[in-house]
KEKE-3310 file (N, C-alpha, C; in steps of 0.2 Angstrom, whole numbers, plus 5000, padded with zeros to 4 digits):
npx = (5020:5008:5000:5009:5015:5031:5044:5051:5060:5066:5071:5079:5091:5093:5096:5101:5103:5103:5100:5087:5081:5082:5076:5061:5061:5059:5049:5039:5040:5037:5048:5060:5077:5077:5067:5059:5043:5034:5019:5006:4997:5008:5013:5001:4998:5010:5009:4997:5001:5010:5002:4994:5004:5006:4994:4990:4997:4994:4978:4979:4975:4980:4989:4982:4973:4982:4986:4975:4975:4986:4983:4971:4978:4989:4979:4973:4986:4987:4978:4965:4948:4936:4931:4927:4925:4926:4926:4929:4926:4938:4946:4949:4960:4962:4979:4975:4970:4954:4941:4934:4919:4912:4904:4912:4924:4921:4920:4932:4938)
npy = (5101:5090:5090:5083:5074:5070:5071:5056:5055:5069:5066:5056:5062:5072:5065:5052:5036:5025:5030:5033:5022:5013:5019:5019:5005:5003:5010:5004:4988:4975:4970:4975:4978:4969:4971:4970:4963:4964:4962:4954:4967:4974:4969:4970:4985:4988:4982:4989:5001:4999:4998:5008:5016:5011:5013:5025:5023:5011:5016:5024:5025:5022:5011:5003:4994:4989:4982:4973:4967:4959:4950:4943:4936:4929:4921:4913:4907:4899:4891:4893:4892:4898:4915:4924:4941:4950:4965:4983:4996:5004:5021:5027:5036:5047:5056:5070:5074:5069:5058:5042:5036:5024:5014:5015:5010:4996:4991:4991:4981)
npz = (4976:4982:4999:5012:5004:4997:4984:4978:4970:4971:4987:4987:4978:4990:5001:4997:4989:4997:5010:5009:5004:5015:5024:5021:5020:5035:5037:5030:5031:5043:5057:5053:5054:5064:5075:5088:5095:5110:5114:5108:5105:5102:5090:5082:5081:5075:5062:5057:5058:5046:5037:5034:5030:5015:5012:5006:4992:4987:4984:4974:4957:4945:4951:4961:4951:4946:4958:4959:4948:4947:4961:4957:4945:4951:4961:4950:4946:4956:4955:4961:4961:4966:4973:4985:4987:5001:5009:5014:5002:4996:4997:4982:4972:4960:4951:4950:4960:4962:4967:4966:4964:4975:4967:4955:4960:4961:4950:4946:4953)
capx = (5018:5002:5003:5010:5018:5036:5046:5055:5067:5071:5074:5086:5095:5094:5097:5106:5097:5102:5097:5079:5078:5082:5068:5055:5060:5058:5041:5033:5042:5037:5054:5067:5083:5077:5061:5055:5037:5034:5015:5001:4996:5013:5014:4995:5002:5017:5005:4992:5006:5013:4996:4994:5009:5004:4987:4990:5000:4988:4974:4980:4969:4985:4992:4976:4972:4988:4986:4968:4975:4990:4979:4968:4983:4990:4973:4972:4989:4986:4974:4960:4943:4931:4935:4921:4927:4924:4930:4926:4928:4944:4944:4953:4958:4968:4984:4972:4965:4947:4940:4931:4913:4911:4902:4917:4928:4919:4919:4939:4939)
capy = (5094:5089:5091:5076:5069:5071:5069:5052:5058:5074:5065:5052:5067:5074:5060:5048:5031:5019:5030:5032:5013:5011:5023:5014:4998:5004:5011:4998:4981:4973:4967:4978:4981:4965:4975:4963:4964:4960:4958:4955:4973:4979:4967:4974:4991:4989:4980:4995:5007:4999:4996:5016:5017:5010:5016:5031:5021:5005:5018:5028:5022:5014:5005:4999:4993:4983:4977:4969:4961:4954:4947:4938:4932:4925:4917:4908:4903:4895:4885:4894:4893:4903:4920:4928:4947:4954:4970:4989:4999:5010:5028:5026:5043:5050:5060:5078:5072:5067:5051:5038:5035:5018:5010:5015:5006:4990:4991:4988:4974)
capz = (4979:4987:5006:5015:5000:4995:4979:4980:4968:4976:4993:4984:4977:4995:5007:4994:4987:5002:5015:5007:5004:5023:5028:5016:5023:5040:5039:5028:5035:5050:5059:5049:5060:5069:5078:5094:5098:5117:5115:5102:5105:5098:5083:5078:5080:5070:5057:5056:5054:5039:5032:5035:5025:5009:5009:5000:4987:4984:4982:4968:4954:4943:4956:4965:4946:4945:4963:4959:4942:4950:4965:4952:4942:4957:4962:4945:4946:4964:4955:4965:4957:4967:4977:4989:4990:5009:5010:5013:4999:4997:4993:4977:4970:4953:4954:4952:4969:4963:4971:4962:4968:4977:4961:4950:4962:4962:4944:4945:4957)
cpx = (5014:5005:5003:5016:5024:5039:5053:5062:5071:5073:5080:5091:5097:5099:5102:5101:5098:5098:5089:5077:5078:5076:5061:5054:5057:5051:5035:5035:5040:5044:5061:5069:5079:5071:5059:5049:5035:5026:5011:4999:5002:5013:5007:4998:5005:5011:5001:4997:5008:5008:4993:4998:5008:4998:4986:4993:4995:4981:4973:4979:4974:4986:4986:4973:4976:4987:4980:4971:4980:4987:4976:4973:4985:4986:4974:4978:4991:4982:4966:4952:4937:4933:4929:4925:4923:4928:4927:4929:4933:4944:4950:4953:4962:4972:4980:4969:4959:4946:4936:4926:4914:4910:4908:4922:4928:4920:4928:4941:4938)
cpy = (5095:5089:5085:5072:5073:5067:5064:5053:5064:5072:5061:5058:5071:5069:5054:5040:5024:5024:5032:5025:5012:5015:5019:5009:4998:5006:5006:4992:4980:4969:4970:4979:4976:4967:4968:4967:4959:4959:4958:4961:4977:4975:4970:4981:4992:4989:4987:5000:5006:4999:5003:5019:5016:5011:5020:5029:5017:5009:5023:5023:5017:5009:5001:4993:4987:4980:4971:4965:4957:4949:4942:4933:4926:4919:4911:4902:4898:4889:4888:4896:4897:4909:4924:4935:4948:4958:4977:4993:5005:5015:5029:5033:5043:5056:5068:5077:5070:5060:5048:5036:5026:5013:5008:5010:4999:4986:4990:4984:4969)
cpz = (4983:4994:5008:5010:4996:4988:4980:4976:4970:4983:4991:4982:4984:5000:5003:4994:4994:5007:5015:5007:5012:5025:5025:5019:5032:5042:5035:5029:5040:5051:5056:5055:5066:5076:5082:5095:5104:5116:5107:5101:5099:5092:5079:5077:5075:5062:5054:5054:5047:5034:5032:5031:5017:5007:5003:4991:4982:4982:4976:4961:4950:4945:4959:4958:4944:4950:4962:4954:4944:4955:4960:4947:4944:4958:4957:4944:4952:4961:4958:4960:4958:4974:4979:4990:4996:5009:5009:5006:4997:4996:4987:4974:4962:4956:4953:4957:4969:4965:4966:4967:4969:4971:4957:4954:4962:4954:4942:4948:4952)
residu = (UNK:UNK:UNK:UNK:UNK:UNK:UNK:UNK:UNK:UNK:UNK:UNK:UNK:UNK:UNK:UNK:UNK:UNK:UNK:UNK:UNK:UNK:UNK:UNK:UNK:UNK:UNK:UNK:UNK:UNK:UNK:UNK:UNK:UNK:UNK:UNK:UNK:UNK:UNK:UNK:UNK:UNK:UNK:UNK:UNK:UNK:UNK:UNK:UNK:UNK:UNK:UNK:UNK:UNK:UNK:UNK:UNK:UNK:UNK:UNK:UNK:UNK:UNK:UNK:UNK:UNK:UNK:UNK:UNK:UNK:UNK:UNK:UNK:UNK:UNK:UNK:UNK:UNK:UNK:UNK:UNK:UNK:UNK:UNK:UNK:UNK:UNK:UNK:UNK:UNK:UNK:UNK:UNK:UNK:UNK:UNK:UNK:UNK:UNK:UNK:UNK:UNK:UNK:UNK:UNK:UNK:UNK:UNK:UNK)
# end
């Protein structure tokens, strides 16, 4: 397995489905277990933490392609006629560890 990654299938066998699901929700959702945020900085820190947690998933090429397609599909369904994309180019990668060049990523958008 790649450094930092664990097989969800192996984790589910080890910890059970309910525990894995609970851990994922705690890591990726704001307000899970009725967390309270005392300041705007607390909210921002948790939001940043959640985003960091999904970055490795969303920037995997097949997921990124599906993510962009779904976003555009939802814009179309909502009647949006104009989109101006303002973003940084994310580090999209393949499962073998290779990274797409920025121009390759822009072609996916």
